[in-house]
N, C-alpha and C positions, 0 to 999 in steps of 0.2 A: 742303271736306269737309262732307258732310251730317250733321246731328245727328239721330239717330233719336229723340231725346227732345224735340226741338223741337215746338212746336204743329203738329199736322198730320203729324208724322213717324210712322214705322212703329210706334214704341212706344205711340203714342196711338190706333192703329187697333185697334178692338175685335176684329177678326178675328185680328190678329197676337198677341193675348194669350190666345187660347183654347187650352186644353190639348188635345192630340190624344187622342181616345178610341179605343182599340183595339176592334175588333169582339169580341164574345164568342167567345173561342177555346175549342175543344173538342179534347181529345186525339185524337179520331178524325179531326180535320181535318188532322193531321200525316201527310199521305199520301205525301210524298216519301221518298226514301232517307235513311237516317240511319246514323251510325257512332258507336260507343261504344268507348272504350279504357280499359284499366286498365294496370297496370305491365307486363304481358306480352302481353296479347291484344287483338285488335281485332275487334269484332263489326260486320259490315256488314248492316244491315237494309234490304233493298230496299223500295221503295214497294209497296203492295198487300198484302192480307191473305193471299193464296195463296202468295206467294214465300217461299222458304226463306232463312234467314239464312246468311251466310258467317262463318267464324271463322278468324283467322290468328294464329299465334304469332310475334309481332314479334321475339323474341330469336332464334329458330331460322330464321325466314323473313322477314327485314326487307323483302324485295321483294314480299311477299304473293303468292306464286306458288301455294301449296298450301292449299286450303280444308280445314280440319280439323274442321268443324262436326259431321259425322256421327260422328266418333270421340270427340267431347267434348260430348255433349248437356247434361251438367250445367253446363258453363261457358256454353254458349249460353243455357240457361234462366236462370242467375244474371245474366248481363250483359243479357239482354233485359228482365228485371225491373228492373234498374238504369236502363236506358234509358227504360222506361215511367214509372218513378218521377220521373225528371228531366222528362219531357214533361208529367206532371201538375203538377209544380212550376212549369213555364213557364206552363201554363194558369192556375194560381192567381195567379201574378204578374201576368199580363196582365189578369185580371179584377179585380185589386185585393184579392183575398182574403188575400194575404200581408201587407197593410199595415194 
């Protein structure tokens, strides 16, 4: 069995001890699809700024067959704001601003 802490082992390799630095993340870099759920609804935010969000009532429609976003713009707005707040929190964490 190799001892990683033995002289010349991986633990003594200066490259093995370097902390990984994330690139500077920006919220606008989150271009892929995202989903956000609360106790009842699921918001699906497709990638791209032009695409419309989808909203599903998970209690009434657990198979997510009926998009109810156009009938519930206030829920879409609230959940989109929550999703964006979480994305900004991820950005702060990756940049070290939360620490």
